[in-house]
N, C-alpha and C positions, 0 to 999 in steps of 0.2 A: 104643402109643408111650409111652415113659417120660416123666416130668415134665421138660419142657424149660423152662429159664429164658428169659424173653423179654427183648429189648433194653431196653425202657423199661417200668417199672412205671406203672400208671395207675389212677385211681379210676373207678368206674362206679356208677350208681344203678339198682336194680331198680324197676320200676313199683310204686307204692304203698309205697315204703320211703324214708324221708328220709335215712338214713345211707348215705354212699357205701361201696362195697366196694372194697378194694385188690386189684388183679389183679397178681400177681407172677410167675406161671408159666402155662404152657399148661394145666396141670391146673386151676388157679384159673379160667381163662377158660372151660374146658369146663363146670365146675360152675355158674358164673355163667350161661352161655347156656342150660343145661338148666333152671335155675330160672326164667329169663326166659321160656323157651318155655312153661313150665307156667302162668305168670302171664298172658302176653300172647296166646297162641294164634294168633300170626301165622305165615303160611306161610313168609315169608322167614327168620324166626328158626328155625323147625323145619328148614329146609333148611341153615341154618348149623350147627345141631346135628349133622346128618348129615355135613356136610363135616368138622367137627372130629373126629367119631368115626372117620372114614376117613383122617385125616391120618397119613401114614407117613414123613414127612421134615420136616426143619426148614423147608424152603421152603413146603410146604403148610401147616404150622402157622403160619408168619409171615403167609401170605396170609389164612388164616382169622382171625387176630388183627386184621389191617388191615380186613377186612370187618366184623368185630365192632365195631371203633371207628367205622367209617362208619355202621353201623346205630344205634349208640348216639348219635352226634352228630346224625343225622337226626331222632331222636326226642327230643332234648334230655335225654339221660340220662347225659351226661358233665359232671361238675362243671368249671366254668371256661369252657365253651363258652357263647356268647351264648344259645342255645336252652336250655341247661342252667340258666342263671340265671333265664331267663323262666319255665321250667317249675317251678323250685323256688319262685319267688315266687308262682306261681299255686297251688301246693299249700298254701302257708302261709295263703292267704286263705280 
């Protein structure tokens, strides 16, 4: 699937990395999730990598991006979310 621009750009944080990464396209999201899977070794993240690799339409790509955002928010890896602020504060200590 070619690089599809996503509706809203957003920032995400990889585990053990303090600088947020800007996600501007589906390709950016795929690269981010692959690196996240290498760092985290979580089954849900690996399943998300497979779903993103198999995405063949805008609808499946959008669905994968929504799932990615949910996983990031659940782990406190989205700047601006309450969990993201708490996780960032804990990393600074």
